[in-house]
DRENZAVO-173987 format. One record per residue: x, y, z of N, C-alpha, C in turn; residue in one letter. Coordinates in steps of 0.2 Angstrom, whole numbers, plus 5000, padded with zeros to 4 digits. Example, Ala and Ser with C-alpha at 12.3 -4.5 7.8 and 13.67 -1.06 7.14 Angstrom:
506649725039506249785039506649845039a/506449895035506849955036506450005039s/
This chain:
491350925179491650935174492250975169m/493050935170493550975166493850965160i/493651025157494250995151494651015148l/495350955147496151005150496450975139e/496351045139496851055131497251055129k/497551045126498251025127498651025116a/499051085117499051085109499851065108t/499651025105500250985103500851025094l/501251025093501751035090502050965090d/502150925084502750875085503050905081v/503650875082504450875077503950835070i/504550905066504050885060504350805056p/503950765051504350695050504050655054h/503850655060503850605065503150595069q/502550635063501750645068501850545067t/501750505061501550455064501750405066v/502650415069502950395074502350425081d/502150485083501850505088500950485088f/500850455082500250455083500050375080e/500750335082500850285084501050255092r/501150315094501550295101500550345104a/500350385101499950355106499250325104f/499150305101498650245106498850205108s/499750205113499850155116499450175123e/499750265123499650285128498950325130a/498650295124497950315125497350265130e/498050235131497450155135497450165140i/498350235142498650235147498050285155i/498250305151497450415153496950375155i/496650315149496150325148495650255154a/496550215157496150175166496450245171a/496750255172496350315176495650365180m/495850345185495350385188495250465188s/494450445187494250535188494250565177g/494550485176494650505165493550515166y/493250535160493050525158492850525147v/493350555146493750545140493650585135g/494350565128494750625125494650575121h/494950645113494750655108495850705109q/495850665099496550695099496150695088l/496550755091496350795081496850825081h/497150815073497450815067497450885064h/497950935066497550985062498050995052c/497151025052497351035044497851115042i/497951155043498351165042499051195045e/499151165050499651165053499951075055q/500051065048500050965047500450905054p/501050965059501350945061501050945071n/500550995073500051005075499550935074r/499550945082498550925086498450915089y/497550935094497450955095497250915103l/497250925107497550845111496750885116l/496250815119495550865122495450775129l/495750815132495350765140494750795141v/494250735145493850755149493950745157w/493950785162493950745167493550755177w/493550725174492950735182492950765185d/493550775190494050835194494550865189t/494750955190495550955189495950925195l/495550895201496350855202496550765200e/495850765196496250685192496750695190d/496650755187497150765180497750775183h/497950865190498250875190498650815196t/498450775199498650755204498750675204e/498250665202498150595202498250545195g/498150575191498550585183499450625184f/499250645185500050695183500650645189r/500450675194500750595201500750545199q/500550525196500750405196501350405191s/501350335192501650285191501750295181a/500950265179500850305174500950345171e/500950405175501350445172501750445166y/502450435170502850415170502950385163q/502850335163502650315157502650325151h/501650355150501550415145502150445146w/502550485148502950545145503450505142r/503750465144504250415139503950405132a/503050405133503050385126502750445121l/502450505126502550565119502950625121l/503550655127503550705128504150715123h/504450655121505250675117504650695108h/504050705105504250725101503750795102f/504050815107503550875104504150945105y/504050985098504551055102503951105098d/503851165103504151145109503651125115p/503751105121503051085124502651155127f/501951075125501451085127501251145132p/500651185130500351215139499851215134v/499951185142498951145145498751205147v/498051185148497451215152496951185153e/496351195159496051175161495351225160h/494751205157494251235157493651195160y/493351215161492351205164491851235160h/491351195159490951245154490451305157q/490251345151489851385155489051415152v/489551365143488651365141488551325136s/488251295132487951235128487351175131g/487651115129487351055128487151045137p/487051005138487250995147487751015149e/487651125149488151185154487751145162a/
């Protein structure tokens, strides 16, 4: 299993609109092949920052299956205009802890 991590810096004063749009976008990602689950966390110290964690069966499920899909274009239209700067996405595999 692969963990995708993205730190999302939302334009100031747009967090309510971002969260509303994300509630629609999460339905899109949850329907994708290889999707396992996700979490969106709101930062306490930086009120415009979110942490998005998405678990995928394989790296390719995210980078090819989702990112190259028509559904991704809808996801992008819903969310990408909220970010400044645009987020860096990283992928991780677990090496320690429960279920490692």
